[in-house]
PDB file with SEQRES, HELIX, SHEET and CRYST1 records, atoms N, CA, C and O in Angstrom:
SEQRES   1 A   76  UNK UNK UNK UNK UNK UNK UNK UNK UNK UNK UNK UNK UNK          
SEQRES   2 A   76  UNK UNK UNK UNK UNK UNK UNK UNK UNK UNK UNK UNK UNK          
SEQRES   3 A   76  UNK UNK UNK UNK UNK UNK UNK UNK UNK UNK UNK UNK UNK          
SEQRES   4 A   76  UNK UNK UNK UNK UNK UNK UNK UNK UNK UNK UNK UNK UNK          
SEQRES   5 A   76  UNK UNK UNK UNK UNK UNK UNK UNK UNK UNK UNK UNK UNK          
SEQRES   6 A   76  UNK UNK UNK UNK UNK UNK UNK UNK UNK UNK UNK                  
HELIX    1 AA1 UNK A    3  UNK A    6  1                                   4    
HELIX    2 AA2 UNK A   18  UNK A   20  5                                   3    
HELIX    3 AA3 UNK A   25  UNK A   31  1                                   7    
HELIX    4 AA4 UNK A   32  UNK A   36  3                                   5    
HELIX    5 AA5 UNK A   37  UNK A   40  1                                   4    
HELIX    6 AA6 UNK A   42  UNK A   44  5                                   3    
HELIX    7 AA7 UNK A   59  UNK A   70  1                                  12    
CRYST1    1.000    1.000    1.000  90.00  90.00  90.00 P 1           1          
ATOM      1  N   UNK A   1     -16.284 -12.298 -10.362  1.00  0.00           N  
ATOM      2  CA  UNK A   1     -15.660 -11.285  -9.524  1.00  0.00           C  
ATOM      3  C   UNK A   1     -15.725 -11.721  -8.054  1.00  0.00           C  
ATOM      4  O   UNK A   1     -16.684 -12.362  -7.623  1.00  0.00           O  
ATOM      5  N   UNK A   2     -14.717 -11.370  -7.323  1.00  0.00           N  
ATOM      6  CA  UNK A   2     -14.636 -11.710  -5.900  1.00  0.00           C  
ATOM      7  C   UNK A   2     -15.621 -10.829  -5.123  1.00  0.00           C  
ATOM      8  O   UNK A   2     -15.521  -9.604  -5.193  1.00  0.00           O  
ATOM      9  N   UNK A   3     -16.567 -11.418  -4.387  1.00  0.00           N  
ATOM     10  CA  UNK A   3     -17.568 -10.607  -3.678  1.00  0.00           C  
ATOM     11  C   UNK A   3     -16.959  -9.705  -2.611  1.00  0.00           C  
ATOM     12  O   UNK A   3     -17.511  -8.641  -2.327  1.00  0.00           O  
ATOM     13  N   UNK A   4     -15.852 -10.095  -2.022  1.00  0.00           N  
ATOM     14  CA  UNK A   4     -15.206  -9.247  -1.017  1.00  0.00           C  
ATOM     15  C   UNK A   4     -14.663  -7.986  -1.686  1.00  0.00           C  
ATOM     16  O   UNK A   4     -14.851  -6.881  -1.179  1.00  0.00           O  
ATOM     17  N   UNK A   5     -13.998  -8.153  -2.811  1.00  0.00           N  
ATOM     18  CA  UNK A   5     -13.447  -7.002  -3.534  1.00  0.00           C  
ATOM     19  C   UNK A   5     -14.574  -6.154  -4.098  1.00  0.00           C  
ATOM     20  O   UNK A   5     -14.474  -4.927  -4.118  1.00  0.00           O  
ATOM     21  N   UNK A   6     -15.643  -6.790  -4.555  1.00  0.00           N  
ATOM     22  CA  UNK A   6     -16.780  -6.075  -5.123  1.00  0.00           C  
ATOM     23  C   UNK A   6     -17.360  -5.065  -4.137  1.00  0.00           C  
ATOM     24  O   UNK A   6     -17.815  -3.999  -4.553  1.00  0.00           O  
ATOM     25  N   UNK A   7     -17.354  -5.373  -2.848  1.00  0.00           N  
ATOM     26  CA  UNK A   7     -17.950  -4.502  -1.844  1.00  0.00           C  
ATOM     27  C   UNK A   7     -16.971  -3.479  -1.266  1.00  0.00           C  
ATOM     28  O   UNK A   7     -17.352  -2.680  -0.411  1.00  0.00           O  
ATOM     29  N   UNK A   8     -15.738  -3.493  -1.713  1.00  0.00           N  
ATOM     30  CA  UNK A   8     -14.772  -2.509  -1.232  1.00  0.00           C  
ATOM     31  C   UNK A   8     -15.018  -1.170  -1.919  1.00  0.00           C  
ATOM     32  O   UNK A   8     -15.542  -1.105  -3.031  1.00  0.00           O  
ATOM     33  N   UNK A   9     -14.636  -0.134  -1.242  1.00  0.00           N  
ATOM     34  CA  UNK A   9     -14.797   1.213  -1.790  1.00  0.00           C  
ATOM     35  C   UNK A   9     -13.473   1.697  -2.352  1.00  0.00           C  
ATOM     36  O   UNK A   9     -12.423   1.515  -1.736  1.00  0.00           O  
ATOM     37  N   UNK A  10     -13.527   2.314  -3.526  1.00  0.00           N  
ATOM     38  CA  UNK A  10     -12.337   2.923  -4.090  1.00  0.00           C  
ATOM     39  C   UNK A  10     -12.186   4.303  -3.473  1.00  0.00           C  
ATOM     40  O   UNK A  10     -13.106   5.118  -3.529  1.00  0.00           O  
ATOM     41  N   UNK A  11     -11.037   4.562  -2.889  1.00  0.00           N  
ATOM     42  CA  UNK A  11     -10.802   5.855  -2.252  1.00  0.00           C  
ATOM     43  C   UNK A  11      -9.565   6.499  -2.848  1.00  0.00           C  
ATOM     44  O   UNK A  11      -8.648   5.813  -3.298  1.00  0.00           O  
ATOM     45  N   UNK A  12      -9.549   7.805  -2.846  1.00  0.00           N  
ATOM     46  CA  UNK A  12      -8.367   8.551  -3.257  1.00  0.00           C  
ATOM     47  C   UNK A  12      -7.299   8.346  -2.192  1.00  0.00           C  
ATOM     48  O   UNK A  12      -7.552   8.572  -1.008  1.00  0.00           O  
ATOM     49  N   UNK A  13      -6.115   7.923  -2.597  1.00  0.00           N  
ATOM     50  CA  UNK A  13      -5.046   7.681  -1.627  1.00  0.00           C  
ATOM     51  C   UNK A  13      -4.446   8.983  -1.114  1.00  0.00           C  
ATOM     52  O   UNK A  13      -3.682   8.979  -0.149  1.00  0.00           O  
ATOM     53  N   UNK A  14      -4.785  10.085  -1.748  1.00  0.00           N  
ATOM     54  CA  UNK A  14      -4.225  11.365  -1.337  1.00  0.00           C  
ATOM     55  C   UNK A  14      -2.833  11.539  -1.924  1.00  0.00           C  
ATOM     56  O   UNK A  14      -2.396  10.754  -2.765  1.00  0.00           O  
ATOM     57  N   UNK A  15      -2.161  12.555  -1.479  1.00  0.00           N  
ATOM     58  CA  UNK A  15      -0.802  12.816  -1.958  1.00  0.00           C  
ATOM     59  C   UNK A  15       0.118  12.730  -0.748  1.00  0.00           C  
ATOM     60  O   UNK A  15       0.574  13.753  -0.236  1.00  0.00           O  
ATOM     61  N   UNK A  16       0.389  11.520  -0.294  1.00  0.00           N  
ATOM     62  CA  UNK A  16       1.186  11.305   0.908  1.00  0.00           C  
ATOM     63  C   UNK A  16       2.592  10.890   0.515  1.00  0.00           C  
ATOM     64  O   UNK A  16       2.790   9.852  -0.116  1.00  0.00           O  
ATOM     65  N   UNK A  17       3.557  11.698   0.888  1.00  0.00           N  
ATOM     66  CA  UNK A  17       4.950  11.356   0.596  1.00  0.00           C  
ATOM     67  C   UNK A  17       5.487  10.468   1.704  1.00  0.00           C  
ATOM     68  O   UNK A  17       4.940  10.443   2.807  1.00  0.00           O  
ATOM     69  N   UNK A  18       6.554   9.742   1.413  1.00  0.00           N  
ATOM     70  CA  UNK A  18       7.135   8.890   2.445  1.00  0.00           C  
ATOM     71  C   UNK A  18       7.640   9.679   3.652  1.00  0.00           C  
ATOM     72  O   UNK A  18       7.491   9.203   4.777  1.00  0.00           O  
ATOM     73  N   UNK A  19       8.224  10.852   3.473  1.00  0.00           N  
ATOM     74  CA  UNK A  19       8.633  11.624   4.660  1.00  0.00           C  
ATOM     75  C   UNK A  19       7.461  12.010   5.569  1.00  0.00           C  
ATOM     76  O   UNK A  19       7.660  12.263   6.758  1.00  0.00           O  
ATOM     77  N   UNK A  20       6.239  12.057   5.019  1.00  0.00           N  
ATOM     78  CA  UNK A  20       5.067  12.386   5.828  1.00  0.00           C  
ATOM     79  C   UNK A  20       4.718  11.260   6.797  1.00  0.00           C  
ATOM     80  O   UNK A  20       3.983  11.473   7.761  1.00  0.00           O  
ATOM     81  N   UNK A  21       5.242  10.068   6.541  1.00  0.00           N  
ATOM     82  CA  UNK A  21       5.017   8.920   7.420  1.00  0.00           C  
ATOM     83  C   UNK A  21       6.244   8.839   8.324  1.00  0.00           C  
ATOM     84  O   UNK A  21       7.166   8.067   8.061  1.00  0.00           O  
ATOM     85  N   UNK A  22       6.251   9.626   9.371  1.00  0.00           N  
ATOM     86  CA  UNK A  22       7.428   9.766  10.226  1.00  0.00           C  
ATOM     87  C   UNK A  22       7.688   8.574  11.132  1.00  0.00           C  
ATOM     88  O   UNK A  22       6.758   7.930  11.618  1.00  0.00           O  
ATOM     89  N   UNK A  23       8.961   8.293  11.352  1.00  0.00           N  
ATOM     90  CA  UNK A  23       9.375   7.289  12.314  1.00  0.00           C  
ATOM     91  C   UNK A  23       9.224   5.850  11.864  1.00  0.00           C  
ATOM     92  O   UNK A  23       9.375   4.933  12.671  1.00  0.00           O  
ATOM     93  N   UNK A  24       8.929   5.633  10.593  1.00  0.00           N  
ATOM     94  CA  UNK A  24       8.722   4.274  10.111  1.00  0.00           C  
ATOM     95  C   UNK A  24       9.643   3.956   8.933  1.00  0.00           C  
ATOM     96  O   UNK A  24       9.235   3.267   7.998  1.00  0.00           O  
ATOM     97  N   UNK A  25      10.865   4.447   8.972  1.00  0.00           N  
ATOM     98  CA  UNK A  25      11.763   4.293   7.818  1.00  0.00           C  
ATOM     99  C   UNK A  25      12.065   2.831   7.498  1.00  0.00           C  
ATOM    100  O   UNK A  25      12.153   2.473   6.323  1.00  0.00           O  
ATOM    101  N   UNK A  26      12.225   1.976   8.512  1.00  0.00           N  
ATOM    102  CA  UNK A  26      12.476   0.553   8.251  1.00  0.00           C  
ATOM    103  C   UNK A  26      11.276  -0.091   7.573  1.00  0.00           C  
ATOM    104  O   UNK A  26      11.428  -0.866   6.629  1.00  0.00           O  
ATOM    105  N   UNK A  27      10.076   0.236   8.059  1.00  0.00           N  
ATOM    106  CA  UNK A  27       8.857  -0.327   7.484  1.00  0.00           C  
ATOM    107  C   UNK A  27       8.647   0.187   6.058  1.00  0.00           C  
ATOM    108  O   UNK A  27       8.224  -0.569   5.183  1.00  0.00           O  
ATOM    109  N   UNK A  28       8.941   1.463   5.823  1.00  0.00           N  
ATOM    110  CA  UNK A  28       8.808   2.024   4.484  1.00  0.00           C  
ATOM    111  C   UNK A  28       9.756   1.319   3.526  1.00  0.00           C  
ATOM    112  O   UNK A  28       9.364   0.968   2.413  1.00  0.00           O  
ATOM    113  N   UNK A  29      10.993   1.109   3.945  1.00  0.00           N  
ATOM    114  CA  UNK A  29      11.979   0.432   3.095  1.00  0.00           C  
ATOM    115  C   UNK A  29      11.483  -0.964   2.727  1.00  0.00           C  
ATOM    116  O   UNK A  29      11.550  -1.365   1.565  1.00  0.00           O  
ATOM    117  N   UNK A  30      10.985  -1.700   3.716  1.00  0.00           N  
ATOM    118  CA  UNK A  30      10.497  -3.055   3.462  1.00  0.00           C  
ATOM    119  C   UNK A  30       9.275  -3.048   2.551  1.00  0.00           C  
ATOM    120  O   UNK A  30       9.193  -3.850   1.620  1.00  0.00           O  
ATOM    121  N   UNK A  31       8.327  -2.154   2.806  1.00  0.00           N  
ATOM    122  CA  UNK A  31       7.127  -2.104   1.982  1.00  0.00           C  
ATOM    123  C   UNK A  31       7.435  -1.677   0.555  1.00  0.00           C  
ATOM    124  O   UNK A  31       6.817  -2.170  -0.389  1.00  0.00           O  
ATOM    125  N   UNK A  32       8.375  -0.775   0.395  1.00  0.00           N  
ATOM    126  CA  UNK A  32       8.766  -0.377  -0.962  1.00  0.00           C  
ATOM    127  C   UNK A  32       9.355  -1.573  -1.701  1.00  0.00           C  
ATOM    128  O   UNK A  32       9.106  -1.757  -2.892  1.00  0.00           O  
ATOM    129  N   UNK A  33      10.133  -2.380  -0.995  1.00  0.00           N  
ATOM    130  CA  UNK A  33      10.728  -3.570  -1.600  1.00  0.00           C  
ATOM    131  C   UNK A  33       9.654  -4.606  -1.935  1.00  0.00           C  
ATOM    132  O   UNK A  33       9.689  -5.198  -3.014  1.00  0.00           O  
ATOM    133  N   UNK A  34       8.706  -4.833  -1.034  1.00  0.00           N  
ATOM    134  CA  UNK A  34       7.706  -5.879  -1.205  1.00  0.00           C  
ATOM    135  C   UNK A  34       6.502  -5.466  -2.032  1.00  0.00           C  
ATOM    136  O   UNK A  34       5.851  -6.317  -2.638  1.00  0.00           O  
ATOM    137  N   UNK A  35       6.193  -4.168  -2.070  1.00  0.00           N  
ATOM    138  CA  UNK A  35       4.982  -3.726  -2.768  1.00  0.00           C  
ATOM    139  C   UNK A  35       5.310  -2.851  -3.974  1.00  0.00           C  
ATOM    140  O   UNK A  35       4.869  -3.126  -5.090  1.00  0.00           O  
ATOM    141  N   UNK A  36       6.084  -1.798  -3.741  1.00  0.00           N  
ATOM    142  CA  UNK A  36       6.337  -0.846  -4.827  1.00  0.00           C  
ATOM    143  C   UNK A  36       7.128  -1.486  -5.971  1.00  0.00           C  
ATOM    144  O   UNK A  36       6.772  -1.325  -7.138  1.00  0.00           O  
ATOM    145  N   UNK A  37       8.183  -2.198  -5.645  1.00  0.00           N  
ATOM    146  CA  UNK A  37       9.002  -2.827  -6.681  1.00  0.00           C  
ATOM    147  C   UNK A  37       8.178  -3.783  -7.553  1.00  0.00           C  
ATOM    148  O   UNK A  37       8.287  -3.718  -8.778  1.00  0.00           O  
ATOM    149  N   UNK A  38       7.357  -4.669  -6.970  1.00  0.00           N  
ATOM    150  CA  UNK A  38       6.520  -5.527  -7.815  1.00  0.00           C  
ATOM    151  C   UNK A  38       5.490  -4.772  -8.657  1.00  0.00           C  
ATOM    152  O   UNK A  38       5.184  -5.181  -9.777  1.00  0.00           O  
ATOM    153  N   UNK A  39       4.955  -3.673  -8.121  1.00  0.00           N  
ATOM    154  CA  UNK A  39       3.988  -2.894  -8.903  1.00  0.00           C  
ATOM    155  C   UNK A  39       4.654  -2.233 -10.100  1.00  0.00           C  
ATOM    156  O   UNK A  39       4.036  -2.076 -11.153  1.00  0.00           O  
ATOM    157  N   UNK A  40       5.898  -1.851  -9.941  1.00  0.00           N  
ATOM    158  CA  UNK A  40       6.627  -1.212 -11.034  1.00  0.00           C  
ATOM    159  C   UNK A  40       7.223  -2.228 -12.000  1.00  0.00           C  
ATOM    160  O   UNK A  40       7.548  -1.883 -13.137  1.00  0.00           O  
ATOM    161  N   UNK A  41       7.370  -3.488 -11.557  1.00  0.00           N  
ATOM    162  CA  UNK A  41       7.929  -4.567 -12.382  1.00  0.00           C  
ATOM    163  C   UNK A  41       7.056  -5.813 -12.242  1.00  0.00           C  
ATOM    164  O   UNK A  41       7.527  -6.831 -11.736  1.00  0.00           O  
ATOM    165  N   UNK A  42       5.800  -5.758 -12.677  1.00  0.00           N  
ATOM    166  CA  UNK A  42       4.857  -6.850 -12.415  1.00  0.00           C  
ATOM    167  C   UNK A  42       5.261  -8.191 -13.021  1.00  0.00           C  
ATOM    168  O   UNK A  42       4.869  -9.242 -12.515  1.00  0.00           O  
ATOM    169  N   UNK A  43       6.026  -8.162 -14.080  1.00  0.00           N  
ATOM    170  CA  UNK A  43       6.409  -9.410 -14.730  1.00  0.00           C  
ATOM    171  C   UNK A  43       7.342 -10.256 -13.863  1.00  0.00           C  
ATOM    172  O   UNK A  43       7.524 -11.443 -14.131  1.00  0.00           O  
ATOM    173  N   UNK A  44       7.923  -9.668 -12.844  1.00  0.00           N  
ATOM    174  CA  UNK A  44       8.883 -10.373 -11.995  1.00  0.00           C  
ATOM    175  C   UNK A  44       8.275 -10.938 -10.713  1.00  0.00           C  
ATOM    176  O   UNK A  44       8.948 -11.670  -9.988  1.00  0.00           O  
ATOM    177  N   UNK A  45       7.006 -10.607 -10.419  1.00  0.00           N  
ATOM    178  CA  UNK A  45       6.469 -10.921  -9.099  1.00  0.00           C  
ATOM    179  C   UNK A  45       5.058 -11.489  -9.148  1.00  0.00           C  
ATOM    180  O   UNK A  45       4.358 -11.365 -10.154  1.00  0.00           O  
ATOM    181  N   UNK A  46       4.648 -12.119  -8.036  1.00  0.00           N  
ATOM    182  CA  UNK A  46       3.274 -12.552  -7.839  1.00  0.00           C  
ATOM    183  C   UNK A  46       2.413 -11.342  -7.520  1.00  0.00           C  
ATOM    184  O   UNK A  46       2.942 -10.261  -7.261  1.00  0.00           O  
ATOM    185  N   UNK A  47       1.096 -11.504  -7.533  1.00  0.00           N  
ATOM    186  CA  UNK A  47       0.196 -10.381  -7.256  1.00  0.00           C  
ATOM    187  C   UNK A  47      -0.422 -10.500  -5.882  1.00  0.00           C  
ATOM    188  O   UNK A  47      -0.705 -11.604  -5.417  1.00  0.00           O  
ATOM    189  N   UNK A  48      -0.632  -9.368  -5.225  1.00  0.00           N  
ATOM    190  CA  UNK A  48      -1.374  -9.309  -3.980  1.00  0.00           C  
ATOM    191  C   UNK A  48      -0.518  -9.133  -2.742  1.00  0.00           C  
ATOM    192  O   UNK A  48       0.562  -9.713  -2.624  1.00  0.00           O  
ATOM    193  N   UNK A  49      -1.024  -8.314  -1.813  1.00  0.00           N  
ATOM    194  CA  UNK A  49      -0.347  -8.050  -0.551  1.00  0.00           C  
ATOM    195  C   UNK A  49      -1.401  -7.885   0.525  1.00  0.00           C  
ATOM    196  O   UNK A  49      -2.450  -7.285   0.292  1.00  0.00           O  
ATOM    197  N   UNK A  50      -1.119  -8.418   1.701  1.00  0.00           N  
ATOM    198  CA  UNK A  50      -2.009  -8.245   2.845  1.00  0.00           C  
ATOM    199  C   UNK A  50      -1.186  -7.686   3.990  1.00  0.00           C  
ATOM    200  O   UNK A  50      -0.235  -8.321   4.447  1.00  0.00           O  
ATOM    201  N   UNK A  51      -1.551  -6.498   4.453  1.00  0.00           N  
ATOM    202  CA  UNK A  51      -0.904  -5.912   5.623  1.00  0.00           C  
ATOM    203  C   UNK A  51      -1.728  -6.316   6.844  1.00  0.00           C  
ATOM    204  O   UNK A  51      -2.948  -6.156   6.851  1.00  0.00           O  
ATOM    205  N   UNK A  52      -1.079  -6.825   7.851  1.00  0.00           N  
ATOM    206  CA  UNK A  52      -1.799  -7.237   9.044  1.00  0.00           C  
ATOM    207  C   UNK A  52      -1.039  -6.784  10.284  1.00  0.00           C  
ATOM    208  O   UNK A  52       0.169  -6.553  10.236  1.00  0.00           O  
ATOM    209  N   UNK A  53      -1.745  -6.663  11.370  1.00  0.00           N  
ATOM    210  CA  UNK A  53      -1.155  -6.257  12.632  1.00  0.00           C  
ATOM    211  C   UNK A  53      -2.190  -5.577  13.496  1.00  0.00           C  
ATOM    212  O   UNK A  53      -3.330  -5.377  13.076  1.00  0.00           O  
ATOM    213  N   UNK A  54      -1.796  -5.223  14.700  1.00  0.00           N  
ATOM    214  CA  UNK A  54      -2.730  -4.591  15.624  1.00  0.00           C  
ATOM    215  C   UNK A  54      -3.221  -3.234  15.118  1.00  0.00           C  
ATOM    216  O   UNK A  54      -2.563  -2.577  14.312  1.00  0.00           O  
ATOM    217  N   UNK A  55      -4.367  -2.843  15.599  1.00  0.00           N  
ATOM    218  CA  UNK A  55      -4.897  -1.518  15.270  1.00  0.00           C  
ATOM    219  C   UNK A  55      -3.930  -0.440  15.739  1.00  0.00           C  
ATOM    220  O   UNK A  55      -3.241  -0.594  16.748  1.00  0.00           O  
ATOM    221  N   UNK A  56      -3.896   0.651  14.985  1.00  0.00           N  
ATOM    222  CA  UNK A  56      -3.081   1.792  15.389  1.00  0.00           C  
ATOM    223  C   UNK A  56      -1.620   1.685  15.032  1.00  0.00           C  
ATOM    224  O   UNK A  56      -0.802   2.417  15.589  1.00  0.00           O  
ATOM    225  N   UNK A  57      -1.258   0.785  14.108  1.00  0.00           N  
ATOM    226  CA  UNK A  57       0.152   0.645  13.735  1.00  0.00           C  
ATOM    227  C   UNK A  57       0.444   1.230  12.361  1.00  0.00           C  
ATOM    228  O   UNK A  57       1.466   0.911  11.754  1.00  0.00           O  
ATOM    229  N   UNK A  58      -0.448   2.087  11.865  1.00  0.00           N  
ATOM    230  CA  UNK A  58      -0.273   2.854  10.621  1.00  0.00           C  
ATOM    231  C   UNK A  58      -0.270   2.015   9.353  1.00  0.00           C  
ATOM    232  O   UNK A  58       0.345   2.408   8.362  1.00  0.00           O  
ATOM    233  N   UNK A  59      -0.939   0.873   9.361  1.00  0.00           N  
ATOM    234  CA  UNK A  59      -1.034   0.050   8.151  1.00  0.00           C  
ATOM    235  C   UNK A  59      -1.738   0.833   7.038  1.00  0.00           C  
ATOM    236  O   UNK A  59      -1.267   0.852   5.901  1.00  0.00           O  
ATOM    237  N   UNK A  60      -2.853   1.470   7.359  1.00  0.00           N  
ATOM    238  CA  UNK A  60      -3.610   2.206   6.352  1.00  0.00           C  
ATOM    239  C   UNK A  60      -2.814   3.391   5.825  1.00  0.00           C  
ATOM    240  O   UNK A  60      -2.805   3.637   4.619  1.00  0.00           O  
ATOM    241  N   UNK A  61      -2.156   4.118   6.694  1.00  0.00           N  
ATOM    242  CA  UNK A  61      -1.349   5.261   6.261  1.00  0.00           C  
ATOM    243  C   UNK A  61      -0.228   4.809   5.339  1.00  0.00           C  
ATOM    244  O   UNK A  61       0.036   5.455   4.325  1.00  0.00           O  
ATOM    245  N   UNK A  62       0.435   3.707   5.675  1.00  0.00           N  
ATOM    246  CA  UNK A  62       1.491   3.178   4.812  1.00  0.00           C  
ATOM    247  C   UNK A  62       0.930   2.731   3.465  1.00  0.00           C  
ATOM    248  O   UNK A  62       1.548   2.984   2.431  1.00  0.00           O  
ATOM    249  N   UNK A  63      -0.216   2.081   3.457  1.00  0.00           N  
ATOM    250  CA  UNK A  63      -0.836   1.644   2.204  1.00  0.00           C  
ATOM    251  C   UNK A  63      -1.197   2.849   1.334  1.00  0.00           C  
ATOM    252  O   UNK A  63      -1.009   2.817   0.117  1.00  0.00           O  
ATOM    253  N   UNK A  64      -1.710   3.902   1.953  1.00  0.00           N  
ATOM    254  CA  UNK A  64      -2.038   5.111   1.194  1.00  0.00           C  
ATOM    255  C   UNK A  64      -0.778   5.757   0.616  1.00  0.00           C  
ATOM    256  O   UNK A  64      -0.796   6.236  -0.518  1.00  0.00           O  
ATOM    257  N   UNK A  65       0.304   5.775   1.374  1.00  0.00           N  
ATOM    258  CA  UNK A  65       1.565   6.351   0.884  1.00  0.00           C  
ATOM    259  C   UNK A  65       2.082   5.567  -0.315  1.00  0.00           C  
ATOM    260  O   UNK A  65       2.540   6.152  -1.296  1.00  0.00           O  
ATOM    261  N   UNK A  66       2.007   4.251  -0.231  1.00  0.00           N  
ATOM    262  CA  UNK A  66       2.463   3.432  -1.353  1.00  0.00           C  
ATOM    263  C   UNK A  66       1.593   3.671  -2.579  1.00  0.00           C  
ATOM    264  O   UNK A  66       2.113   3.875  -3.676  1.00  0.00           O  
ATOM    265  N   UNK A  67       0.266   3.649  -2.404  1.00  0.00           N  
ATOM    266  CA  UNK A  67      -0.648   3.876  -3.522  1.00  0.00           C  
ATOM    267  C   UNK A  67      -0.412   5.243  -4.154  1.00  0.00           C  
ATOM    268  O   UNK A  67      -0.471   5.387  -5.375  1.00  0.00           O  
ATOM    269  N   UNK A  68      -0.151   6.223  -3.338  1.00  0.00           N  
ATOM    270  CA  UNK A  68       0.104   7.578  -3.828  1.00  0.00           C  
ATOM    271  C   UNK A  68       1.405   7.657  -4.616  1.00  0.00           C  
ATOM    272  O   UNK A  68       1.479   8.362  -5.623  1.00  0.00           O  
ATOM    273  N   UNK A  69       2.415   6.949  -4.174  1.00  0.00           N  
ATOM    274  CA  UNK A  69       3.733   7.031  -4.808  1.00  0.00           C  
ATOM    275  C   UNK A  69       3.869   6.189  -6.063  1.00  0.00           C  
ATOM    276  O   UNK A  69       4.735   6.474  -6.889  1.00  0.00           O  
ATOM    277  N   UNK A  70       3.054   5.169  -6.237  1.00  0.00           N  
ATOM    278  CA  UNK A  70       3.136   4.354  -7.448  1.00  0.00           C  
ATOM    279  C   UNK A  70       1.913   4.540  -8.341  1.00  0.00           C  
ATOM    280  O   UNK A  70       1.746   3.816  -9.323  1.00  0.00           O  
ATOM    281  N   UNK A  71       1.069   5.494  -8.010  1.00  0.00           N  
ATOM    282  CA  UNK A  71      -0.109   5.833  -8.795  1.00  0.00           C  
ATOM    283  C   UNK A  71      -0.953   4.594  -9.097  1.00  0.00           C  
ATOM    284  O   UNK A  71      -1.184   4.250 -10.256  1.00  0.00           O  
ATOM    285  N   UNK A  72      -1.406   3.934  -8.033  1.00  0.00           N  
ATOM    286  CA  UNK A  72      -2.254   2.751  -8.174  1.00  0.00           C  
ATOM    287  C   UNK A  72      -3.505   2.916  -7.335  1.00  0.00           C  
ATOM    288  O   UNK A  72      -3.637   3.895  -6.600  1.00  0.00           O  
ATOM    289  N   UNK A  73      -4.416   1.976  -7.437  1.00  0.00           N  
ATOM    290  CA  UNK A  73      -5.677   2.046  -6.693  1.00  0.00           C  
ATOM    291  C   UNK A  73      -5.473   1.737  -5.223  1.00  0.00           C  
ATOM    292  O   UNK A  73      -4.614   0.936  -4.853  1.00  0.00           O  
ATOM    293  N   UNK A  74      -6.268   2.378  -4.400  1.00  0.00           N  
ATOM    294  CA  UNK A  74      -6.288   2.111  -2.978  1.00  0.00           C  
ATOM    295  C   UNK A  74      -7.696   1.658  -2.628  1.00  0.00           C  
ATOM    296  O   UNK A  74      -8.651   2.415  -2.799  1.00  0.00           O  
ATOM    297  N   UNK A  75      -7.833   0.445  -2.144  1.00  0.00           N  
ATOM    298  CA  UNK A  75      -9.141  -0.089  -1.744  1.00  0.00           C  
ATOM    299  C   UNK A  75      -9.163  -0.280  -0.237  1.00  0.00           C  
ATOM    300  O   UNK A  75      -8.197  -0.766   0.351  1.00  0.00           O  
ATOM    301  N   UNK A  76     -10.255   0.100   0.375  1.00  0.00           N  
ATOM    302  CA  UNK A  76     -10.388  -0.080   1.828  1.00  0.00           C  
ATOM    303  C   UNK A  76     -11.687  -0.780   2.108  1.00  0.00           C  
ATOM    304  O   UNK A  76     -12.011  -1.038   3.268  1.00  0.00           O  
TER     305      UNK A  76                                                      
END                                                                             
């Protein structure tokens, strides 16, 4: 097992709809294409995604929205 993943905490992603993530429609569209589509069709894609960028750019909120909408685990 990967020691980094082993030390992550499993958290409830909540029930966050995409409209609740206001003002980020372009980012939502891209993330749905890059993350949601592969999760729903795993046989067509590689595994794993890393969101990166400056603090305060809603990476965590977007990750929670995706996890909530595709009913998958959210690790932080």
